[in-house]
N, C-alpha and C positions, 0 to 999 in steps of 0.2 A: 720731747715731750708727744704724745701725739693730742692734737687740735681736733676735735670733732667734726665734720666740714656738715655743711648748712642741711643736710639732706637727713643726716641720723639726729641734727637737733630739734630740727623740725616735727621727726615724727614721733621724736620726745616729750613734740608742746601737743602735739595733738592727742599724743596716746595720753598724755595726763588729762584730757579731758574729755574723752572716751571712756578709757579704760585702767585710772590712776594705779590701781591697783598694780598692773602689769610695768610699769615705768623702773620702778628699782628693778625689777631682774632684766629687761630691755637692756638697761645702761651695763647690767654685768654681762651681758652673748655678747657687747656690740666686740670685746677684741674679742673675741671666738670669729664673729661670723669675719672681723675683717681678712686673721689667717684664715677661713678656708677660702674666702675665696684668691687672696692674693695667690695662696699652692695653686688654686685654679688657671690663676692668669701667668705665672710661674713655669707651670707643663706649656701653656699656650705659646710663650716668648724665646722658652727651650727646642723648640720644637714644629713650632709654623714654620711656612715659607716665608715670612716677613723679611721686604724687600730693605726696611731699614734699619736689619743684622745682618754685621759681615762677616761674625765667626762666631763660631758658638764653642768650649772648650769645658772640663767638668766644673761646674760650680758656677762660669763667666760668660759672658754675652759680649761681641765687642760688634759696637754699633755703629754705622757707616758714619761717622761725625766725629768718631777718635773715641768719644765715649764707651765707661769698664762697665757692665752689671754683674754685681758680685751678689749671691747667693748659697743654696742649697742644692748638689747635685738633683739633679731632677730622676726622680722615678713616673715615667709617662703613664703606669696606673697605679699608683697611687690613691687612693684618695681620703685616707687622714691628713686632717690640716697640719704638715711640716714646717710651710711657713708661714714665718712671726716677721719676718724683718729681709729685704731685700738694702746692697748698697748702693749707686748709685754717684760712680764720680766723688768719691767718700761718705756719700750723703745717706743717712738711714732713712726706711722707708716700713712701716711696720702699717699702711694706709693702697688698698690698689686703688681706690680713684686718685690719691695724691702722686701716687708712682708714677698714674697714667699721664697726669697733666707733665710731670715731671721731665719727661721722655716729648713731649712735645714734638708728638709725632704726625701726620697729617691722618683730621677725620678723629684724634684723641681725647680730645675736647668734647667729642658729644659720648662716645664708650665711655670716657670718665665717668660722667654724670653721671651711665647704667649699672657701675660700679660701685657709684655711691649709692644708688638703690637698690643693690642688688647685697650689700652690705649690713644697708636699716633694712630691709625686710626681712633677710635672714634670720637679724637678731631678731627684730618681733617673731616672727616664723617660732624659733627656739621659745623665745620670752615664755607663750602664750601654752607650752609642752609639761603636760602631767604622764608620770609613767604608766606605759598600759601591762597591762595583763598580760604575765606567759605564757596563761596560756594561749591558741588562737580564735582568732574573731572567725565570729560565724556568718558576718553576713562580706559581702564583695568590697562596699564602701572603706572597711574598718581599715582593713588593709592598703585600701591606697591611702588612708588618709594620716599611716603612719611614715610615710616618704613625708621626711620633711626639709631638709636639703635640697629637693628641687633635683635637677642633673649633678652626673656627680663630677665634671667636668668642664661644663661650662663657668666662666667669669660669672656670666650673668646668670645665675644657677636660680636666684630667688627675686631676680628686677620685675618691674611689676609698675612703672612709670606710671602713671595715672589711675592710680589707683590710688584713695586717701588712705589714710591708717581703719579710719569705720567701717569702708568697705571690704580693705584683705584681712579683717577677724570679720566679715558676716560672709564672703565672698568665698577665698582661702581653704583648701583643703585642711592642710596642717591644723586649720583652729576648727575643726570639727561644727560647722553651723548646718544648720538644717536651712536651705536656700527653698525662694520660692518662684520659680520659676512663673513670668507670665503666659497666660494662653493668647497668640494675635489672633482673632478673626480675618481669614480673607478667603472668599468668594474662590471654591476650588478650578471653574474654568477660569483665571485669575492666575493658577499654580501651575508648577512641575511636578509630582507623584510621581515615583520609581517606588516602587514594591506594593507593599499593603496598608493604606496610614489609617491607625484603628480606631471602633467604632469611638471610642471614648475622646478619638481627640478629635469628634465633628460634632462642627454644629448647624443640622437640616443640610443644606446645601455648599456652607463654610466650614473647614479645615484651621481647627485652631495649632499655630503652632508654635513651638516651647521657646519661648524668649528670654537671656538672660537678662537679671534687672538691670546691673550694668549696660548691656545696651541698650537696654529699653529706657534707661535714665538718661544717658551719653552718647548715644547716636540716632536711634530713634525716635528722641523725645515723644514718648507717649506715656499711659502709663496702663497696664493688663489691667479688665473686671476680674477675670478668673487667672487662678494659680493654681500649680502645682508642687507639693513636696518635694525637694531632690536635697542627695546627699552628695559635695563636691565631687567629683575622685582627682586625681591625681594632676590633671590636663587644666584643672580648673573651670576648662569651658565643658567638660563633661561630667555629667554628674548619671547618679540612679536614682530616678523616676520612686519613689513608694513603693512599695508594692511591685515594681514594671520593670521594662525592661533600662538601658543604659538612653540617652540622649546624650547626642553633638550638637549644641547650639554656636549662632554665630557670636562672635565676641569680639569686635574688631577694636583690639588692645594687644601692642607688643609684648607677649610675651618670652622671657627667655633670649630669644632670636627674632622674632618678628613678628607680625601683624598676621595673621592666620584670618583665613574668612570659610565659607562654602562656597566653593562654585557652582554653576550652572552644569559646569561639565561634571562634576564630581558626583554630582545627587543627578543625574543623567546616566551613568555606566553605573549609580551604586548596586543596581541589582545585578546587572551585567557579570560586574567582579564577584561579587557576591556568589553567585552560581557557580561563577567560574572555579571559584573560592574550593567549593561546597566538592564538585570533582574532583580539586585540587591533591584535597584531605588523604582521599582515598589510596594513594599509593605511596601512605608513609608508614602502612602496617599499623595503622591505628595510633600509631604516636605525636602524632597535629591533630588536633580543630579548631575549626578557623570559624570565630564568631558571626551566625548570617546576620546581613543588614537586613532588617522587618520590612521597613521601608522612608524614605524622603521623600523633604518637597525643601521647594523652595518658588518663594513671591518671586520668581525672577530677579531676587536681588542677594547676590553675597550677603549683605544687611540681616534677610528674613531668612533663613533657613536651620533646616535640625535634619539630624539622621539617627532614626533611632535603629539600636543594634542590641543579641540576643548579652544578656550579660552571661559572664565566661564561665561563674559560677555555676552552671546550668552543664557545663562538660567535668565536673566532679561526683563522686555517688557521696553525696555526705552520708548513706542509710550507713554504710562501711567505710568513716571515718576520713574522706578524701577531702583536701584544701586545696581550692585552685590560691595561686597568692603572685600575685604581679612576682618580675624579676625585681624589679627599681625595690623593692621591702623586705627582698631576700637580707637585706643585710642586718633587719630590724629582727631577727631570727638567729640560733647559736647554727643553725645547721652551714654557713658558710667556711668556721671555720675549725672541720672539720676535713685532713685533706681527702681523705677516700667520698665523701659524700663533693668535695667540689669536681670533683672528677669523672662521677658519676654524671652529674648536672650535662659541664661540658660533654662527657661523651654524647650523652643525649642529645644536647642542642646543635650539634656539629654533623649527628646520624641525620638531623631531619632539613636541617640549613644546608648543608651542602645536596643531602639527596630532592629537592627542590628545585636546585641552583643547575644540578645538572639534568632534571627534567625541564628548566627553564624561568623561573621566578625566582627571583632574590627578594628576601622577605628584608623590610627594613627594622628588626628584630629587635632592636634596644628593649631595654629594664620599663620600657612604660607596657610599650609594644603587647611585650611576650611577658607570659604568665606559665607557669609550674606549676603540675598536679600532683598534689604530693599524698603517700599513702604514709595512716593514721599513725607510722614512725619516722616519718621525716623522708623517704626516699620519692626520689623523684621518677613519678612513671611517667604522665604524659605531658605535652603540650598545650598551649593554647595560645592562638597569637590573633592581634585584633587588627585592624586598622587596618583596610586596606588602598589609602589613596596613596602611598607614599612605594610601593612596592613599584620593579620591573619583570617590564615580559621576556621571553628572548621569540621572535615564533621561530627561528631556523632549531630551535633547542625543541623549543613544545614538537615542532615538527620532525624532528627526529625521532621522539617516542612516541609520535603516531595523539599526541596533542592535540586538537582544535582554538585555534586561537581565537580567543572573544574578540567579538566586535568593537575594538579597541582602537586608540591613535590617540597620538602625540611621547609627550616624553617618557610618559609611561612603557612604551612601547620600545625598544632596544636591545639590539643583536653584539652590544660592541661589551665584548670580555672586561674590557678597564672595570666599565661601569656596572654591570653586574657584578663582579667582584666585592668592588667599594659599595655597591649598596650592604651587603651578605656581610661583609666582612670586615667594615664599618660599623656597623649597629652593631652585629653579632661576638664580636669579638672583641672590641676594639671600645665597642658600650658595654652590652649587659655581660657577657663574663667577666672582663677585665672590670666592673664595678660591682659585680660579687663579691671574687676575689678579694680587690682593695690592695693591688702590692702586683708589681711587675716577679718577683718571684716564684708567690702564693701563683700566679695565672698561669709559669711557665710550668709548677711541676702538675697541674692540672689539665693543660693539654697532651703536656707528652707523657701523660697517660692516655688521655681519652685518644691520641691518634692513631694508637699502635693499630685498635682491629677495625679502621675506616677505609674504604676502597680506594685507591690511590689513585683517584680521576686526576686531570688537568686541574682542575680547581681546590684540588685539598693538595697538590704540590706546589701550588703558587702560593696558599696560606700556609708550606712548613718552611721557603726559601725566601718568600717577597718579603720586600719591608709591609707593615701594614696598615695599611688606610683608615685615616681617620680622616670626619669634617675639620675644619679648621676655624673651627667656632668661631676666633678671635681675629685672623684675618677679614672672614668676614663678614665682621660687624663695624670693620675700617676698611670696606671697600664697597661703602654704602652707593658705586654706582656701577657695580658687578653682578647683574644677575646669577642665583646658582646657588649649587654649593660650588665648592670652593675644598681642596684637600689640602694632606699633610701626611707621610710618611713616619710610622714610629720603629724606632728596630725592633724588628720580629723576639717577641720573645722566647722562639723555641730554637730559635738561633744559638748556638753559641759563644756570640757577642756580647760584650755589656750590653743591658736596656736603659743604659745613660747615653746622655749626648755624645755622638761620635766624631764627629769636627772638631779638632783639635786648633791650638794656633801657641806662639811663643807669648806666655803673662807677664 
C-alpha cells in the first residue's frame, strides 16, 4: 500500500488552510500524478546513459550492483501515464520519489525530493482544473494556461521547490491567476537598456522594471509600490501584460531543471538577435514569424532584469479566423487525433526547421517556444517562434548562404554539426512533434509522410538514419557537478527497428 511521503502530506495541510475545498480533489489526483511522473522517470531509466545501469532488455533493467528493475516496455515517445508501478528486486514501487530513494544512486536523494515536489504540485495543478470550452480561446494566455501537466517527458514536470501552496495557486499559470507584477524604479544611468523601453514603464529619469512578486519577496526583499496586472504564461516567469506585450521576468527559483536568470549578456545581445531573427525569417517563404524583442533592461543584476516581447498573437489574422496556438497546448484540442493533420503539421515544422538549419541557425523549437498559426478549419498554416536565448548559430553555414554573422560570441555561436543537430532535432522532433503525437507509432506515421518531399540535405539524412538525440534530463539532475546539457539517444522512429529498448541480456 502506498504511504504518502512528507511532501504530499505537507501540501494537503497547507491546502486545507488556503483552499480547503480543493483537498479532496487533490487527494484524488495523487495516484494519477504519481503515475505521470513515474512514467517520465521510467522513460529516463530505460533510455538515458546512466552509468549505474549495466544492461537493458524489454521491460527490465540490470543495475551495476546486480539488482533488476522490471516495468512495462518503454515507448520513449509516449505521453500517456502508462506506468503505475515498477518492481525493484521484487519490491513494488508506485511512487517515483520512493523508487529513486530505493535505487540509492549518487545524488539520488536530492532528485527524489524534487520528484516528490513534482508529484504533489502536479496533483495540485490537476485538482484546480475546471473543464474548458471546446471553442478556441481568444487570448494568448488562455491557450498557455491549458498546459496543466508541464513538460511531457521531464520527471520534474511540475517541481516547484521554494513555492508554498498559496504561491503556487497565486502564480501558477494552470491555476489561472491574475498576477500583479511589481514595478521597481531604477535610475536609467544605473541600467543597461537595449531596444526601446516603453514610456509607460518610465517615471521621469527612472525606468520601471517589472518584477515577479515571488522574486520581490524572496530574493529582492522589497515591496513594490506600483503594480502591473499580468496573466502568467506556461513558463510561469513570463507573463502577458494586460492589454500589452509579454514580459520575461527574473525569477531565481528552480523550475523543472535549473535556476534561471536573465544575464547581462542576454540583455546586451537581445536587440542584435531580434534584428537578426527578422532577417532570418525572410528566408522561409512566409512560413515562419519570430517574435520581436521590444526592449530589455537590467540593473546590472541577474535578479533585477526584464525582457519585453511581442505577443505571438500579432502574427495571426484573427479577423479571418486564424488562431496562434502554442504547440504544447495542441494536445488539449482534437487536432492531433487526425493522422493527416499530424503529418501536415510535421511537414510544416520540418520544412522550416531544416531550412533554417541549412542556412545556419538551429532553433530550440520545443513545445513552449514554438507556436502554430491555424486556419479557421484548424489546418496548420505558419509557425511562430519566440525566445532566441538558446538558439545556435553557425558562421560557416551562414557564410555559405551569404548571410552576415551578427556580432555575437559565446556558446550561441558554433559550427559543430552534432551540436546544431542536437539543438533542433532534440527540441523539435523528440520534443514538440513527439509530445504532440503522443506515441512512437503516431510519430513514425507522421514523419514518414512528412519527409517524403523534403530536400535530401545532409541534415535530413542524419534525421532519417541516426538515433534521435534528446536531452538526458534525469542524468542532468543526477550530475550536479557537470555544467551544460547532456544527451541521450532514442531509437529512430523512422527506422524499421522497434522504438523500444534495443539492448538485450539474459533475463
